[in-house]
C-alpha positions as CSV (number, residue, x, y, z in Angstrom):
1,M,0.2,-0.1,0.1
2,T,2.0,2.9,-1.1
3,A,-0.9,5.7,-0.9
4,S,-3.4,7.3,1.2
5,S,-5.9,9.8,1.7
6,T,-8.4,11.1,4.1
7,A,-11.6,12.7,4.8
8,R,-13.0,14.2,7.6
9,V,-17.0,14.4,6.6
10,K,-19.4,16.5,8.9
11,T,-22.5,15.1,10.1
12,D,-24.5,15.0,13.3
13,R,-24.7,11.1,12.9
14,P,-21.0,9.5,12.0
15,G,-21.9,6.2,13.9
16,R,-25.1,5.8,12.0
17,Y,-22.9,6.3,8.5
18,G,-20.3,4.1,9.4
19,K,-22.3,1.6,10.4
20,Q,-23.8,1.7,7.1
21,L,-21.2,1.9,5.4
22,A,-20.0,-1.5,6.6
23,S,-22.9,-3.3,6.3
24,H,-23.8,-2.3,2.2
25,F,-20.0,-3.5,1.6
26,S,-20.3,-6.5,3.7
27,T,-21.7,-8.7,1.3
28,K,-18.9,-8.2,-1.6
29,L,-15.5,-7.0,1.0
30,Q,-14.8,-7.6,4.6
31,T,-15.9,-5.5,6.9
32,S,-16.3,-4.9,10.7
33,W,-18.3,-2.2,12.5
34,D,-18.2,-1.9,16.5
35,A,-21.1,0.6,18.1
36,E,-19.1,0.6,21.3
37,S,-16.1,2.0,20.1
38,G,-16.8,3.4,17.0
39,R,-15.0,2.1,14.6
40,G,-14.9,0.4,11.5
41,H,-12.7,-1.4,8.6
42,L,-13.4,-2.1,4.8
43,T,-11.2,-4.0,3.2
44,F,-11.6,-4.3,-0.3
45,A,-9.7,-7.2,-2.9
46,G,-10.0,-7.5,-6.7
47,E,-8.8,-5.0,-9.1
48,A,-8.4,-2.4,-6.5
49,I,-6.9,-3.1,-3.3
50,G,-7.0,-0.7,-0.1
51,E,-8.4,-0.8,3.3
52,V,-10.4,2.0,4.5
53,D,-10.8,3.1,8.4
54,M,-13.5,4.8,9.8
55,V,-13.7,6.5,13.3
56,V,-16.5,8.2,14.8
57,G,-15.9,11.5,16.3
58,D,-17.8,14.8,17.6
59,R,-20.2,15.2,14.6
60,V,-17.6,14.0,12.6
61,L,-17.3,10.3,10.5
62,L,-13.2,10.6,9.6
63,L,-11.9,8.1,7.4
64,H,-8.5,7.0,6.4
65,L,-8.0,5.0,3.1
66,E,-4.7,3.1,2.3
67,C,-4.1,1.4,-1.1
68,D,-2.0,0.9,-4.1
69,E,-1.4,4.2,-6.1
70,D,-3.4,2.9,-9.7
71,A,-6.3,2.3,-7.1
72,L,-6.8,5.9,-5.3
73,D,-8.9,7.5,-7.7
74,R,-11.5,4.7,-8.1
75,L,-11.7,3.8,-4.3
76,E,-12.1,7.5,-3.2
77,R,-14.7,7.8,-5.4
78,V,-16.2,4.4,-4.4
79,V,-16.1,5.1,-1.0
80,G,-17.2,9.0,-1.0
81,V,-20.0,8.3,-3.8
82,H,-21.8,5.7,-1.3
83,L,-21.3,7.8,1.1
84,V,-23.1,11.4,-0.2
85,R,-25.8,8.7,-1.7
86,F,-26.8,7.2,1.4
87,G,-26.6,10.9,3.5
88,T,-28.4,12.8,0.7
89,R,-30.8,14.2,3.4
90,D,-27.9,15.0,5.4
91,G,-26.3,16.7,2.4
92,L,-23.0,15.1,3.2
93,E,-19.8,16.0,1.6
94,V,-16.9,13.7,1.2
95,A,-13.5,15.8,0.7
96,W,-10.8,13.5,0.5
97,R,-7.0,15.0,1.1
98,R,-4.1,12.6,0.7
99,R,-1.1,12.0,1.9
100,G,1.2,15.7,1.4
101,G,-1.4,17.9,1.8
102,D,-2.5,17.4,-1.9
103,E,-6.8,17.3,-2.2
104,G,-8.3,14.2,-3.6
105,T,-11.6,14.0,-4.9
106,R,-14.5,15.6,-3.9
107,W,-18.0,14.1,-3.9
108,T,-21.5,15.9,-3.0
109,A,-25.0,15.1,-4.3
110,A,-25.1,17.8,-6.9
111,D,-22.1,15.1,-8.2
112,L,-24.8,12.6,-8.4
113,E,-27.3,14.8,-10.1
114,G,-27.6,14.1,-14.4
């Protein structure tokens, strides 16, 4: 794993969205979610290999992605788009920041229209 990216998703319900991501992906990926600790994990295998750690904070869901360099855009998109879809009513925004401070991809409900 050579690339990493982090997103701080502002929400009043970070635990709900962390649990929903883990549950949604559990049919295709190895996932975990511990509501008591507010932590979860997604493990991607296949064409795009990577891992996402999820941590609940005060009104924020912290996502930390580590993957092969060539999978970074794809996995930022997969996680970001799913989370934005789940949180359409709450107007979630997922803006990734890559190692070194570079901007990654950014996802909002407007990106899903059309």
